[in-house]
ZANU-877428 format. One line per 10 residues: number of its first residue (from 1); their letters; for each residue x, y, z of N, C-alpha, C. Coordinates in steps of 0.1 Angstrom, whole numbers. Layout:
N
NUM	a	X Y Z X Y Z X Y Z; ...
This chain:
96
1	dallarlgnt	588 -1163 1310 584 -1177 1313 581 -1179 1328; 590 -1173 1337 588 -1174 1351 574 -1167 1355; 571 -1157 1349 558 -1150 1352 547 -1159 1348; 547 -1165 1337 536 -1174 1333 536 -1186 1342; 547 -1191 1346 548 -1203 1354 541 -1200 1368; 542 -1188 1372 537 -1184 1386 523 -1179 1385; 520 -1171 1375 506 -1164 1374 498 -1167 1361; 502 -1177 1354 496 -1180 1341 483 -1187 1341; 478 -1191 1353 465 -1197 1354 456 -1189 1363; 446 -1182 1357 438 -1172 1365 431 -1178 1376
11	lavarsadlq	426 -1191 1374 418 -1197 1385 427 -1200 1397; 439 -1204 1395 449 -1207 1406 452 -1194 1413; 454 -1183 1405 456 -1170 1412 444 -1166 1420; 432 -1167 1415 420 -1163 1422 419 -1171 1435; 423 -1183 1435 422 -1192 1447 433 -1191 1458; 443 -1183 1455 455 -1182 1464 457 -1167 1468; 457 -1165 1481 459 -1151 1486 474 -1147 1482; 483 -1156 1483 497 -1153 1480 499 -1149 1465; 492 -1156 1456 493 -1153 1442 485 -1141 1438; 474 -1138 1445 467 -1125 1443 476 -1114 1447
21	tlwkalpkra	484 -1115 1458 493 -1104 1462 503 -1102 1451; 509 -1113 1445 518 -1111 1434 512 -1104 1422; 499 -1108 1419 492 -1103 1408 490 -1088 1410; 485 -1084 1421 483 -1070 1424 496 -1061 1423; 507 -1067 1426 519 -1060 1426 526 -1059 1413; 520 -1066 1403 526 -1066 1389 527 -1051 1384; 539 -1048 1379 540 -1035 1371 531 -1036 1359; 526 -1025 1354 517 -1025 1342 523 -1032 1330; 536 -1031 1328 542 -1037 1317 542 -1053 1318; 545 -1057 1330 544 -1072 1333 530 -1077 1331
31	latllsserl	520 -1069 1336 506 -1074 1334 502 -1074 1320; 507 -1064 1312 504 -1064 1298 510 -1076 1291; 522 -1080 1295 529 -1091 1289 521 -1104 1292; 517 -1105 1304 509 -1117 1309 496 -1118 1301; 489 -1107 1300 476 -1107 1293 477 -1110 1278; 488 -1106 1272 490 -1108 1258 496 -1122 1254; 499 -1130 1264 505 -1143 1262 494 -1153 1257; 497 -1160 1247 488 -1171 1243 487 -1182 1253; 497 -1183 1262 497 -1194 1272 490 -1190 1285; 484 -1178 1286 477 -1175 1298 464 -1183 1298
41	vvdcedtill	461 -1190 1309 449 -1199 1310 439 -1191 1318; 428 -1188 1311 416 -1181 1317 405 -1190 1317; 400 -1194 1329 390 -1203 1331 376 -1198 1327; 374 -1185 1331 361 -1178 1327 363 -1163 1329; 353 -1156 1323 354 -1141 1323 354 -1136 1337; 346 -1142 1346 345 -1136 1360 358 -1136 1367; 366 -1147 1364 379 -1147 1371 389 -1136 1367; 390 -1134 1353 399 -1124 1349 394 -1110 1352; 381 -1108 1352 376 -1095 1357 378 -1093 1372; 377 -1103 1380 381 -1102 1394 395 -1098 1396
51	lmtlwheynq	404 -1105 1389 418 -1102 1390 422 -1088 1385; 415 -1084 1374 418 -1071 1369 413 -1060 1378; 402 -1063 1385 396 -1053 1395 406 -1052 1407; 411 -1063 1411 421 -1063 1422 433 -1055 1418; 438 -1057 1406 450 -1050 1401 447 -1035 1400; 435 -1032 1395 431 -1018 1393 430 -1011 1407; 424 -1017 1416 422 -1011 1430 435 -1009 1437; 445 -1018 1435 458 -1017 1441 467 -1006 1435; 466 -1005 1421 475 -997 1414 470 -983 1410; 457 -981 1409 451 -969 1405 457 -963 1392
61	pdeetcfrlr	456 -971 1381 463 -967 1369 456 -955 1362; 463 -948 1354 457 -937 1346 448 -942 1335; 441 -933 1329 431 -937 1318 438 -944 1306; 450 -939 1303 457 -945 1291 461 -960 1294; 465 -962 1306 469 -976 1310 457 -985 1310; 446 -980 1315 433 -988 1315 429 -991 1301; 430 -981 1292 426 -983 1278 434 -994 1272; 447 -994 1274 456 -1004 1268 453 -1018 1274; 451 -1019 1287 448 -1032 1292 435 -1037 1288; 425 -1028 1286 412 -1032 1281 413 -1038 1267
71	kllrplglsq	422 -1033 1259 424 -1038 1245 430 -1052 1246; 438 -1055 1256 444 -1068 1257 433 -1078 1262; 423 -1074 1269 413 -1083 1274 404 -1088 1263; 401 -1081 1252 392 -1085 1242 397 -1099 1236; 410 -1100 1232 413 -1113 1226 411 -1125 1236; 410 -1122 1249 407 -1133 1259 393 -1137 1258; 385 -1131 1250 371 -1136 1248 361 -1127 1255; 365 -1115 1260 356 -1106 1267 350 -1097 1257; 337 -1097 1256 330 -1088 1247 328 -1074 1254; 325 -1064 1246 323 -1050 1251 312 -1050 1262
81	pqllssctts	301 -1056 1261 291 -1056 1272 297 -1062 1285; 305 -1072 1284 310 -1078 1296 321 -1069 1302; 328 -1062 1294 338 -1052 1299 330 -1040 1306; 319 -1036 1300 312 -1025 1305 305 -1029 1318; 302 -1042 1320 295 -1047 1332 305 -1046 1344; 318 -1045 1342 327 -1044 1353 329 -1030 1357; 322 -1021 1351 323 -1006 1353 320 -1003 1368; 311 -1010 1374 308 -1006 1388 319 -1008 1397; 328 -1017 1395 340 -1019 1404 352 -1013 1399; 354 -1012 1386 366 -1006 1380 362 -997 1368
91	palvma	357 -985 1371 352 -977 1360 363 -973 1350; 375 -971 1355 386 -967 1345 390 -978 1336; 387 -991 1340 390 -1002 1331 383 -1002 1318; 371 -996 1318 362 -996 1306 362 -983 1299; 370 -974 1303 370 -961 1296 376 -962 1282; 369 -956 1273 374 -957 1259 383 -945 1255
């Protein structure tokens, strides 16, 4: 609940350097928990893709982690073409 209270609104996170720092520092398990929450507020696809790119660049996750996180993004309303369009900034995020 504390995680959602702090980082549960993607637009607020995108607008705050302090919240972006917290987002980037999330362990992969905490990020997965956040993404799988029904209470996560995602204003638009661009915002969540931006935040995922920030997290990816900071953490350099392995392919398996990227695959698992990508699966969590689909229920948020991101289609496969939209996920693939983020390939230029985070290629591992869209690896199948």
